[in-house]
Residue, then its C-alpha position, 0 to 999 in steps of 0.5 A: m687722618t691728614d688735614t684736608n682743609w687746604m683742599l676745600p677751595v679745589l673741591a668747591v671749584a670742581l664741584v661747581i664745575a661738575v654741577v654746572t656741566d651736569l645741569t647743562a650737558h648731563r655729563i661730568p667731564n672726565w678731565l675734571t674727575l681725573s684732574l681732581v684725582v691727580v690733584g687730590l693724591a698729590g695734595q694728600a702726599v704733600v700734606g701727609h707723605w706716604q700716609g697721606l697718599l694712602v688716605g687719598l687712595g682709601g677715600g677714592l676706594v670708598g667712593l668707588l666701591c659705594f657708587l660702582p654697584l649703583h652704576i652697574f645696576g643702571a641707577m647712576g651714570a659713570g660720571d657720578v661714580k668717577l666724581m664720587t671717587a675723586v671727591g673721596v680722594l680729597l676727603g679721605p675714607q671716613t669723610a668720604f663714607v659720610s659723604v656717600l651716605a649724605t649724598i644718597a639722602f640729598g639725592g633722594g630729596i632732590a629726586l622728589v623735588f625733580i619728580g614733583l616739578r614734573g608733576g609725577l608725585g601722584a604716580f610715584c606715591r601710587r606705585y610705592g603704595r602698591m609696593a607697600v601693600m604687596l610687601a605687607s601681603r608678603k609678596p614683595v615686588y618692584l614696580a618700575p616707573a612707566v616709560g615717560e613717567a617723571a620718576a623714570e627720568r634721570f636727573p643730574y646727580a652732581l648736585a647731590i654729590a656736592c651737597g653730600s660732600f659739603f655736609s660731610i665736611w661740616y658734620l665731621a668738623 
């Protein structure tokens, strides 16, 4: 694995921009994710030559393959997938995978806060309680949130990606 410490400032700036634009405009700009991929691949190649380039490509592939199914099934926006792919290029495969797992955990926590701030925890708990009862009775079913319910709203996921990315760097340091 190549040394990615030189990329930490680039990653920090990019993730701050992604979080701010996601919170304000509910979008992650393509220019940001594409720039991050280009800088990441170039940096990986400079630091690790061909092996570094492969590390960057592998990390991007991990980010893409882990988040693309969530986008295909409507659980995540394309910008989030592109951002995780770009982050993976910078971090390499192992750290990218830990980042994906941490991002999902942080995303769940942030989602609960988001739902709670909108007064939707009661409905959320009742729905999952009903699903647990159905699962226990061997009749599993997914009950989607009702239209207008806080759990049905999308929330800016770039913050979860940023938290998961920096957690993975700290955890694997």
